[in-house]
C-alpha positions as CSV (number, residue, x, y, z in Angstrom):
1,M,84.9,83.0,85.1
2,C,82.1,85.2,83.8
3,S,83.4,88.5,82.5
4,Q,81.0,90.3,84.8
5,E,82.5,88.7,87.9
6,V,84.9,90.9,89.9
7,V,88.4,89.5,90.0
8,P,89.1,89.1,93.8
9,S,92.0,90.6,95.6
10,P,95.0,88.3,96.2
11,C,95.5,89.8,99.7
12,I,95.9,87.1,102.3
13,G,96.2,89.5,105.3
14,I,100.0,89.4,105.6
15,C,100.5,93.1,104.7
16,Q,104.2,93.8,104.9
17,I,106.3,95.2,102.1
18,D,109.7,93.6,101.6
19,E,111.9,96.6,101.0
20,A,114.5,94.5,99.2
21,V,112.2,93.6,96.4
22,G,109.3,96.1,96.9
23,W,106.6,93.4,97.1
24,C,104.1,92.6,99.8
25,A,105.3,89.5,101.7
26,G,101.7,88.1,101.6
27,C,100.3,88.8,98.1
28,L,103.5,89.8,96.2
29,R,102.0,93.0,94.9
30,T,103.8,96.3,94.8
31,R,102.6,99.3,96.7
32,S,101.3,100.8,93.5
33,E,99.5,97.6,92.5
34,I,97.9,97.5,95.9
35,G,96.8,101.1,95.7
36,A,95.4,100.7,92.2
37,W,93.5,97.5,92.9
38,L,90.1,99.0,93.8
39,A,89.9,101.2,90.7
40,A,91.5,98.6,88.4
41,S,89.4,96.9,85.7
42,N,89.2,93.1,85.6
43,D,91.7,93.0,82.8
44,E,94.1,95.1,84.8
45,R,93.6,92.9,87.8
46,R,94.3,89.8,85.7
47,A,97.5,91.4,84.5
48,I,98.5,92.0,88.1
49,L,97.7,88.4,89.0
50,T,99.9,87.2,86.0
51,E,102.7,89.3,87.3
52,I,102.3,87.9,90.8
53,E,102.6,84.4,89.4
54,R,105.8,85.4,87.6
55,R,107.2,86.7,90.9
56,R,106.1,83.6,92.8
57,E,108.1,81.5,90.2
58,L,111.1,83.8,90.7
59,L,111.0,83.2,94.4
60,Q,110.8,79.4,94.0
61,S,113.8,79.2,91.7
C-alpha cells in the first residue's frame, strides 16, 4: 500500500455495540475508535486495525 493511500474503514454496516465487551459487533472497534477514525492518521488507523485483529483472535479462541 502506498503511504499516500488512505487506510479504509473496517466498517461493514453492522453498527451495534456489544455492551459486554464494548466493541462494535460488525467491525470490532470501540466507540472511541469509531469516533476518532475520520481524524486519525494512517498510522493510527493501522494501529486500530492491528487491535481489531487481536480482538478477532480473542473471539475465535
